C-alpha positions as CSV (number, residue, x, y, z in Angstrom):
1,M,0.0,0.0,0.0
2,A,2.9,2.4,0.7
3,A,4.2,2.0,-2.8
4,T,1.0,3.4,-4.3
5,D,0.5,6.0,-1.5
6,R,-3.2,4.9,-1.4
7,P,-5.0,3.6,1.7
8,A,-5.9,-0.1,2.1
9,P,-9.6,-1.0,1.9
10,Q,-11.3,-0.1,5.2
11,H,-12.1,-3.8,6.0
12,W,-8.4,-4.9,5.9
13,A,-6.2,-4.9,8.9
14,G,-3.1,-3.4,7.4
15,A,-1.7,-3.8,3.9
16,Q,-3.0,-7.4,3.3
17,P,-6.6,-8.7,3.0
18,P,-7.9,-11.0,5.8
19,A,-7.2,-14.6,4.9
20,E,-10.9,-15.5,4.6
21,I,-11.3,-13.1,1.7
22,A,-7.9,-13.3,0.1
23,A,-9.2,-15.1,-3.0
24,E,-12.1,-12.7,-3.6
25,P,-12.0,-9.5,-5.7
26,V,-10.7,-6.4,-3.9
27,V,-13.6,-4.1,-3.2
28,L,-14.2,-0.8,-1.3
29,V,-11.6,0.9,-3.6
30,T,-12.0,4.1,-5.5
31,F,-11.1,4.6,-9.2
32,L,-8.0,6.4,-8.0
33,D,-7.0,3.4,-5.7
34,A,-7.5,0.9,-8.6
35,Q,-5.6,3.1,-11.1
36,A,-2.7,3.5,-8.7
37,Y,-2.5,-0.3,-8.0
38,C,-2.6,-1.1,-11.7
39,G,0.2,1.3,-12.4
40,W,2.3,-0.1,-9.6
41,A,1.6,-3.7,-10.5
42,G,4.0,-3.9,-13.5
43,Q,2.9,-0.8,-15.4
44,R,-0.6,-2.1,-16.0
45,R,-3.7,0.1,-16.4
46,L,-7.5,-0.1,-16.1
47,P,-9.3,-1.3,-19.3
48,T,-11.5,0.9,-21.3
49,V,-15.2,0.1,-21.7
50,A,-14.6,-1.2,-25.3
51,E,-11.8,-3.5,-24.1
52,W,-13.8,-4.8,-21.1
53,Q,-16.9,-5.5,-23.2
54,N,-14.9,-7.1,-26.0
55,A,-13.3,-9.5,-23.4
56,C,-16.7,-10.1,-21.7
57,R,-18.5,-10.8,-25.0
58,S,-15.8,-13.2,-26.2
59,Q,-16.0,-15.0,-22.8
60,Q,-12.4,-14.2,-22.0
61,L,-13.0,-12.9,-18.4
62,E,-12.8,-14.9,-15.2
63,Y,-15.6,-13.8,-13.0
64,V,-15.2,-13.9,-9.2
65,G,-18.0,-12.5,-7.1
66,S,-20.6,-10.1,-8.2
67,V,-18.6,-6.9,-8.6
68,W,-18.9,-3.8,-10.8
69,E,-15.4,-3.1,-12.2
70,W,-13.9,0.3,-12.7
71,T,-12.8,1.2,-16.2
72,A,-10.7,4.1,-17.6
73,T,-13.5,5.4,-19.6
74,Q,-15.0,8.8,-18.7
75,P,-18.7,9.0,-19.7
76,A,-19.6,11.6,-22.3
77,E,-22.5,12.7,-20.1
78,A,-20.3,13.4,-17.0
79,G,-20.9,17.2,-17.4
80,G,-17.5,18.1,-16.2
81,A,-17.6,15.8,-13.1
82,D,-14.7,13.4,-12.7
83,M,-16.7,10.3,-13.3
84,R,-15.8,6.8,-14.7
85,V,-17.9,4.0,-16.2
86,L,-18.1,0.7,-14.3
87,C,-18.8,-2.7,-16.0
88,G,-20.3,-5.9,-14.6
89,P,-21.4,-7.5,-12.5
90,G,-20.1,-10.9,-13.6
91,S,-20.8,-12.1,-17.1
92,T,-23.6,-9.6,-17.9
93,C,-21.3,-7.4,-20.0
94,D,-23.2,-4.4,-18.8
95,C,-21.4,-1.0,-18.6
96,S,-24.2,1.2,-17.5
97,H,-23.0,2.5,-14.1
98,R,-21.2,5.9,-13.7
99,Y,-19.6,6.9,-10.5
100,H,-17.4,9.7,-9.2
101,V,-13.7,8.6,-9.0
102,T,-13.7,9.0,-5.2
103,W,-16.7,6.8,-4.5
104,K,-16.4,3.3,-3.3
105,N,-18.6,0.5,-1.8
106,A,-18.6,-3.3,-1.3
107,V,-19.6,-4.0,-4.9
108,K,-17.0,-1.8,-6.7
109,G,-13.7,-3.5,-7.7
110,F,-11.4,-3.6,-10.6
111,R,-9.1,-5.7,-12.8
112,C,-5.9,-4.5,-14.5
113,A,-5.1,-4.7,-18.2
114,S,-1.9,-5.1,-20.0
115,T,-0.4,-1.9,-21.3
116,T,0.0,-3.7,-24.7
117,P,-2.5,-2.2,-27.1
118,V,-5.3,-4.7,-28.1
119,A,-4.2,-4.7,-31.8
120,T,-0.7,-5.9,-31.0
121,V,-1.5,-8.5,-28.4
122,P,-0.5,-11.9,-29.9
123,V,-3.4,-14.4,-29.9
124,N,-1.6,-17.4,-28.5
125,S,-4.1,-18.2,-25.7
126,P,-7.7,-17.2,-24.9
127,H,-6.5,-14.9,-22.1
128,E,-4.5,-12.8,-24.6
129,L,-7.3,-12.5,-27.1
130,A,-9.0,-9.4,-25.8
131,M,-6.2,-7.5,-24.1
132,S,-4.7,-9.7,-21.3
133,L,-7.2,-8.7,-18.7
134,E,-6.3,-10.2,-15.3
135,T,-8.5,-11.8,-12.7
136,P,-10.4,-9.1,-10.8
137,G,-8.2,-7.1,-8.5
138,R,-6.5,-9.6,-6.3
139,V,-3.5,-8.2,-4.4
140,S,-0.3,-9.7,-5.8
141,T,3.3,-8.9,-6.2
142,P,4.0,-7.5,-9.7
143,T,6.1,-9.5,-12.1
144,P,8.9,-7.7,-13.9
């Protein structure tokens, strides 16, 4: 948590999730928290709505829990507010939620995407097809 200068989710005791929820998606994080984590975790980023929906519709996403996931897309109808689109929950491929970047709750999470543009990602496995989306926001040590 110190590396991103962001606070841990409020239901954690310190920088690691409780053991009983370690395999579940990270929730109670803002867009800013998710964005900072993805940048720290091996120079990754949040996916755009188009990338997320492409991965969802081609059944390339692993779904864990019923979580709406932050995307990097700012909605056109934001009216100057710092809002982002959330997609989910699960395999619904719905991206209808819009929330302020500082809001969080128990059903808002994230997954990181590779920084490799979609058009250049080699199609060697199903997980690389859409953009190398990771499993929803589990805390891990970045790989070089």
